[in-house]
C-alpha positions as semicolon CSV with decimal commas, in nm:
position;residue;x (nm);y (nm);z (nm)
1;X;0,255;-0,895;0,131
2;X;0,449;-0,879;-0,208
3;X;0,507;-1,216;-0,383
4;X;0,880;-1,267;-0,358
5;X;0,869;-1,169;0,001
6;X;0,948;-1,455;0,085
7;X;1,257;-1,562;-0,053
8;X;1,619;-1,454;0,111
9;X;1,762;-1,318;-0,164
10;X;1,602;-1,076;-0,444
11;X;1,716;-1,000;-0,755
12;X;1,558;-0,660;-0,918
13;X;1,492;-0,566;-1,297
14;X;1,393;-0,213;-1,318
15;X;1,444;0,120;-1,157
16;X;1,318;0,356;-0,995
17;X;1,410;0,748;-1,149
18;X;1,555;0,898;-0,803
19;X;1,916;0,996;-0,747
20;X;2,196;0,786;-0,767
21;X;2,426;0,721;-0,493
22;X;2,704;0,979;-0,468
23;X;3,000;1,081;-0,259
24;X;2,918;1,471;-0,288
25;X;2,604;1,429;-0,135
26;X;2,552;1,640;0,213
27;X;2,593;1,467;0,481
28;X;2,285;1,636;0,645
29;X;2,030;1,377;0,723
30;X;1,667;1,491;0,617
31;X;1,480;1,589;0,906
32;X;1,080;1,615;0,833
33;X;0,996;1,954;0,881
34;X;0,751;2,026;1,146
35;X;0,427;2,286;1,183
36;X;0,432;2,597;1,335
37;X;0,302;2,532;1,722
38;X;0,120;2,896;1,690
39;X;-0,077;2,804;1,371
40;X;-0,357;2,568;1,426
41;X;-0,501;2,560;1,107
42;X;-0,397;2,451;0,743
43;X;-0,540;2,445;0,371
44;X;-0,552;2,032;0,395
45;X;-0,448;1,775;0,677
46;X;-0,365;1,415;0,599
47;X;-0,465;1,166;0,888
48;X;-0,140;0,924;0,751
49;X;0,209;0,904;0,672
50;X;0,250;0,588;0,476
51;X;0,255;0,562;0,092
52;X;-0,130;0,720;0,020
53;X;-0,099;0,996;0,262
54;X;0,234;1,108;0,183
55;X;0,178;1,068;-0,212
56;X;-0,108;1,303;-0,208
57;X;0,071;1,534;0,006
58;X;0,370;1,548;-0,243
59;X;0,109;1,560;-0,521
60;X;-0,061;1,853;-0,375
61;X;0,266;2,038;-0,305
62;X;0,316;1,970;-0,687
63;X;0,017;2,152;-0,753
64;X;0,084;2,452;-0,550
65;X;-0,101;2,364;-0,240
66;X;0,133;2,552;-0,003
67;X;0,018;2,429;0,363
68;X;-0,039;2,095;0,378
69;X;-0,002;1,917;0,717
70;X;0,079;1,544;0,746
71;X;0,005;1,344;1,048
72;X;0,176;1,027;1,169
73;X;0,102;0,835;1,447
74;X;0,485;0,707;1,459
75;X;0,833;0,893;1,474
76;X;1,000;1,046;1,182
77;X;1,324;0,820;1,260
78;X;1,506;0,528;1,060
79;X;1,340;0,658;0,740
80;X;1,542;0,415;0,513
81;X;1,362;0,118;0,357
82;X;1,440;-0,204;0,571
83;X;1,605;-0,344;0,251
84;X;1,801;-0,042;0,240
85;X;1,884;-0,049;0,601
86;X;1,924;-0,404;0,688
87;X;2,137;-0,694;0,594
88;X;1,864;-0,936;0,350
89;X;1,804;-1,172;0,617
90;X;1,765;-0,900;0,886
91;X;1,499;-0,735;0,633
92;X;1,303;-1,022;0,586
93;X;1,296;-1,124;0,931
94;X;1,133;-0,782;0,997
95;X;0,931;-0,822;0,703
96;X;0,810;-1,129;0,776
97;X;0,805;-1,169;1,195
98;X;0,740;-0,860;1,286
99;X;0,741;-0,909;1,628
100;X;1,074;-0,781;1,673
101;X;0,954;-0,466;1,456
102;X;0,904;-0,175;1,746
103;X;0,706;0,003;1,462
104;X;0,440;-0,272;1,483
105;X;0,151;-0,191;1,608
106;X;-0,236;-0,371;1,599
107;X;-0,496;-0,103;1,695
108;X;-0,757;-0,323;1,609
109;X;-0,892;-0,623;1,813
110;X;-0,950;-0,895;1,613
111;X;-1,263;-1,128;1,650
112;X;-1,200;-1,395;1,372
113;X;-0,846;-1,546;1,489
114;X;-0,622;-1,632;1,375
115;X;-0,741;-1,395;1,092
116;X;-0,624;-1,031;1,141
117;X;-0,394;-1,140;1,435
118;X;-0,088;-1,284;1,482
119;X;0,152;-1,045;1,213
120;X;-0,126;-0,868;1,171
121;X;-0,047;-0,472;1,189
122;X;0,037;-0,141;1,097
123;X;0,387;0,009;1,052
124;X;0,391;0,311;1,278
125;X;0,634;0,543;1,189
126;X;0,678;0,817;0,889
127;X;0,673;0,647;0,538
128;X;0,509;0,372;0,683
129;X;0,431;0,025;0,502
130;X;0,657;0,201;0,163
131;X;0,971;0,113;0,388
132;X;0,845;-0,221;0,367
133;X;0,687;-0,325;0,051
134;X;0,885;-0,534;-0,253
135;X;0,784;-0,310;-0,494
136;X;0,543;-0,534;-0,735
137;X;0,353;-0,290;-0,977
138;X;0,004;-0,428;-1,110
139;X;-0,287;-0,246;-1,243
140;X;-0,620;-0,360;-1,103
141;X;-0,757;-0,616;-1,351
142;X;-1,001;-0,516;-1,635
143;X;-1,272;-0,752;-1,500
144;X;-1,228;-0,622;-1,126
145;X;-1,260;-0,288;-1,259
146;X;-1,579;-0,344;-1,426
147;X;-1,768;-0,282;-1,088
148;X;-1,507;0,036;-1,023
149;X;-1,724;0,365;-1,118
150;X;-1,726;0,385;-1,467
151;X;-1,506;0,785;-1,498
152;X;-1,245;0,572;-1,261
153;X;-1,187;0,307;-1,471
154;X;-1,169;0,522;-1,722
155;X;-0,853;0,787;-1,549
156;X;-0,701;0,489;-1,484
157;X;-0,697;0,275;-1,800
158;X;-0,814;0,514;-2,084
159;X;-0,730;0,882;-2,044
160;X;-0,695;1,147;-1,763
161;X;-0,791;1,508;-1,822
162;X;-0,688;1,420;-2,215
163;X;-0,365;1,317;-2,130
164;X;-0,208;0,945;-2,115
165;X;-0,438;0,682;-1,851
166;X;-0,306;0,793;-1,510
167;X;-0,153;0,408;-1,473
168;X;0,071;0,500;-1,777
169;X;0,186;0,802;-1,611
170;X;0,209;0,656;-1,245
171;X;0,409;0,337;-1,422
172;X;0,654;0,546;-1,618
173;X;0,764;0,750;-1,348
174;X;0,807;0,398;-1,122
175;X;0,987;0,250;-1,414
176;X;0,753;-0,017;-1,475
177;X;0,546;-0,195;-1,734
178;X;0,199;-0,052;-1,687
179;X;0,034;-0,326;-1,957
180;X;-0,181;-0,570;-1,840
181;X;0,006;-0,923;-1,796
182;X;-0,147;-1,095;-2,131
183;X;0,003;-0,809;-2,322
184;X;0,409;-0,779;-2,220
185;X;0,656;-1,005;-2,344
186;X;0,680;-1,364;-2,191
187;X;1,025;-1,523;-2,019
188;X;0,917;-1,819;-1,886
189;X;0,677;-2,064;-1,937
190;X;0,555;-2,389;-1,806
191;X;0,308;-2,561;-1,963
192;X;-0,016;-2,321;-2,011
193;X;0,123;-2,055;-1,797
194;X;0,315;-1,740;-2,026
195;X;0,552;-1,534;-1,685
196;X;0,681;-1,211;-1,743
197;X;0,928;-1,010;-1,479
198;X;0,709;-0,919;-1,225
199;X;0,721;-0,553;-1,265
200;X;0,902;-0,415;-0,970
201;X;0,958;-0,062;-0,870
202;X;1,272;-0,118;-0,696
203;X;1,635;-0,032;-0,722
204;X;1,975;-0,258;-0,625
205;X;2,250;-0,102;-0,540
206;X;2,572;-0,182;-0,382
207;X;2,742;-0,563;-0,382
208;X;2,574;-0,715;-0,043
209;X;2,193;-0,717;-0,172
210;X;2,066;-0,430;-0,090
211;X;1,827;-0,249;-0,256
212;X;1,476;-0,022;-0,181
213;X;1,137;0,011;-0,319
214;X;0,958;0,361;-0,398
215;X;0,852;0,571;-0,138
216;X;0,744;0,919;-0,173
217;X;1,062;1,007;0,109
218;X;1,278;0,919;-0,212
219;X;1,199;1,292;-0,323
220;X;1,330;1,442;0,011
221;X;1,580;1,248;0,133
222;X;1,850;1,040;-0,066
223;X;1,686;0,649;-0,026
224;X;2,026;0,522;0,002
225;X;2,220;0,754;0,267
226;X;1,948;0,904;0,405
227;X;2,090;1,222;0,302
228;X;1,807;1,564;0,275
229;X;1,745;1,618;-0,109
230;X;1,511;1,935;-0,222
231;X;1,220;2,001;-0,004
232;X;0,927;1,932;0,032
233;X;0,827;2,285;-0,026
234;X;0,490;2,324;0,129
235;X;0,453;2,007;0,354
236;X;0,457;1,971;0,701
237;X;0,495;1,701;0,898
238;X;0,348;1,657;1,314
239;X;0,499;1,303;1,387
240;X;0,446;1,076;1,721
241;X;0,088;1,228;1,704
242;X;-0,232;1,027;1,641
243;X;-0,528;1,140;1,500
244;X;-0,808;1,055;1,751
245;X;-1,127;1,212;1,554
246;X;-1,268;1,427;1,318
247;X;-1,400;1,742;1,424
248;X;-1,751;1,845;1,219
249;X;-1,899;2,173;1,202
250;X;-2,242;2,226;1,055
251;X;-2,259;1,886;0,924
252;X;-1,869;1,982;0,772
253;X;-1,543;1,806;0,891
254;X;-1,342;2,132;0,976
255;X;-1,022;1,979;1,139
256;X;-0,904;1,667;1,359
257;X;-0,915;1,606;1,697
258;X;-0,538;1,464;1,787
259;X;-0,294;1,378;2,096
260;X;0,068;1,348;2,103
261;X;0,217;0,996;2,214
262;X;0,342;0,966;2,552
263;X;0,208;1,036;2,937
264;X;0,024;1,323;3,064
265;X;-0,026;1,437;2,659
266;X;-0,342;1,625;2,592
267;X;-0,577;1,615;2,337
268;X;-0,574;1,918;2,124
269;X;-0,739;2,065;1,797
270;X;-0,618;2,128;1,425
271;X;-0,835;2,274;1,210
272;X;-0,818;2,270;0,854
273;X;-1,018;2,333;0,469
274;X;-1,051;1,971;0,397
275;X;-0,931;1,660;0,583
276;X;-0,786;1,319;0,411
277;X;-0,794;1,004;0,595
278;X;-0,477;0,802;0,455
279;X;-0,438;0,584;0,807
280;X;-0,466;0,253;0,657
281;X;-0,798;0,063;0,581
282;X;-0,851;0,011;0,955
283;X;-0,765;0,290;1,105
284;X;-0,941;0,473;0,817
285;X;-1,230;0,282;0,891
286;X;-1,237;0,416;1,238
287;X;-1,181;0,715;1,207
288;X;-1,463;0,724;0,917
289;X;-1,692;0,523;1,163
290;X;-1,651;0,777;1,432
291;X;-1,750;1,086;1,184
292;X;-2,045;0,909;1,022
293;X;-2,242;0,832;1,367
294;X;-2,135;1,171;1,476
295;X;-2,328;1,296;1,129
296;X;-2,627;1,014;1,184
297;X;-2,638;0,915;1,525
298;X;-2,903;0,669;1,461
299;X;-2,595;0,468;1,220
300;X;-2,465;0,183;1,287
301;X;-2,104;0,210;1,376
302;X;-1,986;-0,048;1,151
303;X;-1,840;-0,082;0,752
304;X;-1,841;-0,403;0,616
305;X;-1,670;-0,502;0,285
306;X;-1,313;-0,554;0,419
307;X;-1,082;-0,784;0,211
308;X;-0,729;-0,888;0,197
309;X;-0,575;-1,055;-0,076
310;X;-0,627;-1,468;-0,044
311;X;-0,278;-1,628;-0,075
312;X;-0,142;-1,995;-0,048
313;X;0,142;-2,164;-0,204
314;X;0,392;-2,403;-0,192
315;X;0,793;-2,418;-0,156
316;X;1,030;-2,625;-0,347
317;X;1,374;-2,751;-0,330
318;X;1,512;-2,941;-0,606
319;X;1,906;-3,059;-0,756
320;X;2,011;-2,848;-1,029
321;X;2,203;-3,100;-1,242
322;X;2,319;-2,802;-1,502
323;X;2,473;-2,563;-1,245
324;X;2,668;-2,847;-1,008
325;X;2,951;-2,596;-1,103
326;X;2,856;-2,247;-0,977
327;X;2,516;-2,142;-0,935
328;X;2,511;-1,936;-1,201
329;X;2,219;-1,690;-1,363
330;X;2,032;-1,795;-1,735
331;X;2,300;-1,913;-1,987
332;X;2,573;-2,018;-1,686
333;X;2,582;-2,376;-1,652
334;X;2,881;-2,382;-1,437
335;X;3,029;-2,621;-1,711
336;X;2,735;-2,894;-1,640
337;X;2,489;-2,969;-1,929
338;X;2,169;-2,868;-1,805
339;X;1,919;-3,174;-1,773
340;X;1,568;-2,980;-1,783
341;X;1,450;-2,631;-1,921
342;X;1,438;-2,410;-1,592
343;X;1,833;-2,553;-1,527
344;X;1,897;-2,218;-1,661
345;X;1,625;-1,984;-1,536
346;X;1,795;-1,653;-1,396
347;X;1,683;-1,581;-1,036
348;X;1,400;-1,368;-0,985
349;X;1,019;-1,294;-0,960
350;X;0,765;-1,402;-1,218
351;X;0,418;-1,373;-1,334
352;X;0,097;-1,468;-1,519
353;X;-0,226;-1,426;-1,537
354;X;-0,473;-1,667;-1,423
355;X;-0,810;-1,720;-1,585
356;X;-1,058;-1,511;-1,515
357;X;-1,296;-1,746;-1,290
358;X;-0,987;-1,768;-1,099
359;X;-0,934;-1,406;-1,016
360;X;-0,566;-1,482;-0,899
361;X;-0,226;-1,407;-1,043
362;X;0,055;-1,674;-1,038
363;X;0,382;-1,589;-0,910
364;X;0,712;-1,777;-0,923
365;X;0,999;-1,630;-0,749
366;X;1,327;-1,854;-0,840
367;X;1,640;-1,830;-0,611
368;X;2,017;-1,998;-0,586
369;X;2,063;-1,996;-0,206
370;X;2,386;-2,243;-0,319
371;X;2,544;-2,405;-0,566
372;X;2,360;-2,675;-0,779
373;X;2,018;-2,590;-0,540
374;X;1,709;-2,413;-0,657
375;X;1,442;-2,297;-0,479
376;X;1,138;-2,211;-0,623
377;X;0,865;-2,006;-0,403
378;X;0,557;-2,067;-0,592
379;X;0,215;-1,892;-0,463
380;X;-0,132;-1,733;-0,619
381;X;-0,232;-1,394;-0,456
382;X;-0,629;-1,390;-0,542
383;X;-0,927;-1,148;-0,473
384;X;-1,146;-1,190;-0,171
385;X;-1,474;-1,029;-0,263
386;X;-1,597;-0,726;-0,067
387;X;-1,907;-0,871;0,147
388;X;-2,125;-0,852;0,501
389;X;-1,912;-1,148;0,640
390;X;-1,584;-0,939;0,719
391;X;-1,637;-0,587;0,862
392;X;-1,481;-0,321;1,096
393;X;-1,689;-0,202;1,389
394;X;-1,677;0,040;1,656
395;X;-1,816;0,051;2,003
396;X;-1,936;0,380;2,125
397;X;-1,808;0,594;2,358
398;X;-1,753;0,885;2,564
399;X;-1,413;0,904;2,454
400;X;-1,183;0,912;2,086
401;X;-1,062;0,691;1,972
402;X;-1,370;0,398;1,982
403;X;-1,244;0,031;2,036
404;X;-1,229;-0,100;1,706
405;X;-1,282;-0,485;1,642
406;X;-1,230;-0,660;1,312
407;X;-1,406;-0,968;1,207
408;X;-1,359;-1,171;0,874
409;X;-1,459;-1,486;0,683
410;X;-1,454;-1,589;0,367
411;X;-1,797;-1,636;0,136
412;X;-1,881;-1,922;-0,045
413;X;-1,768;-1,746;-0,360
414;X;-1,408;-1,705;-0,176
415;X;-1,417;-2,093;-0,051
416;X;-1,450;-2,111;-0,452
417;X;-1,162;-1,934;-0,447
418;X;-0,952;-2,126;-0,273
419;X;-1,023;-2,461;-0,440
420;X;-0,936;-2,269;-0,790
421;X;-0,616;-2,166;-0,665
422;X;-0,553;-2,515;-0,512
423;X;-0,611;-2,662;-0,862
424;X;-0,388;-2,439;-0,993
425;X;-0,112;-2,543;-0,755
426;X;-0,165;-2,843;-0,839
427;X;-0,074;-2,786;-1,192
428;X;0,216;-2,645;-1,155
429;X;0,323;-2,893;-0,932
430;X;0,315;-3,171;-1,149
431;X;0,510;-2,920;-1,436
432;X;0,767;-2,873;-1,192
433;X;0,814;-3,188;-1,138
434;X;0,848;-3,352;-1,499
435;X;1,109;-3,065;-1,534
436;X;1,279;-3,214;-1,218
437;X;1,234;-3,563;-1,256
438;X;0,998;-3,576;-0,918
439;X;0,753;-3,751;-0,842
440;X;0,425;-3,546;-0,828
441;X;0,237;-3,683;-0,497
442;X;-0,069;-3,455;-0,459
443;X;-0,042;-3,143;-0,310
444;X;-0,173;-3,154;0,103
445;X;-0,359;-2,795;0,210
446;X;-0,424;-2,737;0,518
447;X;-0,767;-2,587;0,647
448;X;-0,727;-2,215;0,496
449;X;-0,854;-2,069;0,820
450;X;-0,627;-2,284;1,084
451;X;-0,271;-2,328;0,884
452;X;-0,004;-2,550;1,004
453;X;0,268;-2,343;0,765
454;X;0,233;-1,970;0,661
455;X;0,458;-1,759;0,482
456;X;0,675;-1,703;0,738
457;X;0,741;-2,071;0,672
458;X;1,063;-1,958;0,435
459;X;1,265;-1,838;0,738
460;X;1,575;-2,046;0,818
461;X;1,479;-2,203;1,117
462;X;1,157;-2,360;0,914
463;X;1,248;-2,431;0,593
464;X;1,648;-2,500;0,666
465;X;1,497;-2,728;0,924
466;X;1,330;-2,970;0,675
467;X;1,493;-3,276;0,552
468;X;1,297;-3,336;0,249
469;X;1,288;-3,132;-0,002
470;X;0,940;-3,017;-0,056
471;X;0,701;-2,929;-0,169
472;X;0,591;-2,733;0,129
473;X;0,257;-2,633;0,089
474;X;0,152;-2,311;0,340
475;X;-0,128;-2,016;0,347
476;X;-0,142;-1,658;0,441
477;X;-0,373;-1,589;0,687
478;X;-0,639;-1,286;0,655
479;X;-0,497;-0,959;0,764
480;X;-0,134;-1,038;0,698
481;X;-0,044;-0,950;0,325
482;X;-0,083;-0,611;0,434
483;X;-0,312;-0,575;0,120
484;X;-0,639;-0,464;0,336
485;X;-0,915;-0,262;0,115
486;X;-1,254;-0,194;0,033
487;X;-1,476;-0,060;0,341
488;X;-1,491;0,323;0,198
489;X;-1,550;0,242;-0,183
490;X;-1,540;0,456;-0,468
491;X;-1,910;0,495;-0,583
492;X;-2,072;0,449;-0,236
493;X;-1,941;0,569;0,070
494;X;-1,722;0,809;-0,081
495;X;-1,828;0,981;-0,456
496;X;-1,604;1,019;-0,804
497;X;-1,398;1,314;-0,587
498;X;-1,311;1,061;-0,316
499;X;-1,502;1,271;-0,077
500;X;-1,747;1,158;0,148
501;X;-2,078;1,195;0,026
502;X;-2,218;1,242;0,400
503;X;-1,946;1,487;0,503
504;X;-1,811;1,730;0,307
505;X;-1,479;1,832;0,284
506;X;-1,400;1,469;0,410
507;X;-1,169;1,235;0,191
508;X;-0,982;0,920;0,176
509;X;-0,722;0,756;-0,009
510;X;-0,559;0,400;-0,042
511;X;-0,707;0,036;-0,105
512;X;-0,983;0,108;0,157
513;X;-1,136;0,317;-0,105
514;X;-1,118;0,031;-0,396
515;X;-1,482;-0,117;-0,500
516;X;-1,311;-0,428;-0,574
517;X;-0,980;-0,502;-0,461
518;X;-0,870;-0,761;-0,806
519;X;-0,606;-1,020;-0,808
520;X;-0,267;-0,728;-0,819
521;X;-0,068;-0,557;-0,538
522;X;-0,266;-0,220;-0,459
523;X;0,056;-0,013;-0,517
524;X;0,010;0,087;-0,874
525;X;-0,338;0,215;-0,794
526;X;-0,281;0,369;-0,469
527;X;-0,005;0,573;-0,617
528;X;-0,253;0,675;-0,941
529;X;-0,567;0,738;-0,743
530;X;-0,308;0,949;-0,468
531;X;-0,230;1,166;-0,745
532;X;-0,603;1,168;-0,919
533;X;-0,701;1,251;-0,568
534;X;-0,451;1,554;-0,542
535;X;-0,604;1,701;-0,852
536;X;-0,920;1,723;-0,713
537;X;-0,850;1,863;-0,368
538;X;-0,570;2,159;-0,544
539;X;-0,896;2,236;-0,768
540;X;-1,130;2,251;-0,419
541;X;-0,862;2,496;-0,274
542;X;-0,830;2,722;-0,491
543;X;-1,208;2,781;-0,551
544;X;-1,185;2,811;-0,154
545;X;-0,930;3,057;-0,184
546;X;-1,082;3,251;-0,462
547;X;-1,417;3,312;-0,279
548;X;-1,170;3,393;0,042
549;X;-1,052;3,684;-0,136
550;X;-1,366;3,719;-0,277
551;X;-1,533;3,801;0,104
552;X;-1,273;3,958;0,207
553;X;-1,255;4,226;-0,113
554;X;-1,657;4,226;-0,039
555;X;-1,577;4,352;0,362
556;X;-1,317;4,591;0,271
557;X;-1,576;4,744;0,056
558;X;-1,884;4,720;0,301
559;X;-1,600;4,951;0,544
560;X;-1,487;5,196;0,292
561;X;-1,886;5,250;0,213
562;X;-1,951;5,256;0,599
563;X;-1,667;5,550;0,625
564;X;-1,835;5,726;0,349
565;X;-2,041;5,997;0,456
566;X;-2,451;5,954;0,412
567;X;-2,637;6,126;0,215
568;X;-2,794;6,442;0,412
569;X;-2,470;6,434;0,584
570;X;-2,232;6,715;0,595
571;X;-1,901;6,671;0,555
572;X;-1,807;6,854;0,876
573;X;-2,057;6,574;1,069
574;X;-1,911;6,303;0,866
């Protein structure tokens, strides 16, 4: 979940390079191009139409691969970001309380409830979570990249194919700063923390608080009006269709088995030169387990290493004596004299990296919900280490999809991180209390595995019902941050070209492929790796096309030779 998703109003400081709203845009709404039902074969099939899958498809099309099929279980409807389609309060509720979202879906069974239960699930629609995220774009930290394959870390941070590093290229496209947080210019200091504006791939529009974060769909439909833009060229979308399994022939991925949603739907096969798993970490893990067990029936139907970010924090409301007249932003004291250094702080999200031992980023989001009031949302987002205690397991059966369960636990190192985070939060609380003349009573935290308050506490019926000003501590359950990953790590299950070492022709993308998550929101890295994978796929497809052309030419020459008269045969006989 994004660092500032819990506040009721969000301010943005960066913009993505998408088209500006303008009255001359065509009124025709974009419709996802569908495949020809008479063509059951495609060059590349991508299972999943979220951020990762759509970005791989977009990059493939840009590289000239003209036959890409994206298969999405949800519909191709309502394709705007939630903060573009709804007012801020309704959008926040859709994000934090997904029970009312018709696209919310949880295809797994949680074995460690409340983790990966309740609000944990997928957004089953074309665009997926790219239509819900808040745009936070941070690179994986160097201390986490140290455990990634060296070639991939170099491509992200050093140089990609003789040019700039992938992080810089993608950040430039998003309009965000790709540098490490400690190399950016701080705009807020609180004790020993020097915070910068959170790099966010988001764009505001209008006067009613609407905005949107980047989605690959922005290249094909207008992000505000939904009107059709140019393309996509070479990409087709099969929506409302579930990928049941990956087809295998002679030990190689050769397509997928799919079934449309709805009653009496029958399964059918779609063949492909290459298959990419992009259905979210847990669904991609299910497809991978089924495939790996088909290759090796003796293999346990389980993938270890499942992670999500460990997040906890507190909310605090304070009276701002320097803003008693009107609740302005930085530099606007509303006619009153500021009594403390933070009274003039601008609304928005700020971030700082903690010491490496904490494996966390500190986020402080500031809002002014009414004149003379400041609302602080303070939280730490930290790395859960991949291990054997958290895993995705399938129950083999005669039909696909296999029943899937999720088990999650905090290892001792993760429990240490929880304690480190709470010490940091205590320090920030003391600093804020000193700034505003409050009594710094020690923060009281719930059991992390069974919190009384979660991140949804910011909803009006919760925080608005409190008589006190706080601080109100909370923690997120594992699986509710929408940052699951690490079950298909590059360099282990996958090689450094994103391909399954045990299954030629099968690839994966998204946070599932991260060897370590780090503390950063995974979206910037997901987009960078999608670009990297697309280049390898395009090269593979070009090699396949060359081989096919050579085989076709050889067959034609053989047929021509067969038609020629053989030695010792007269022309008449021939």
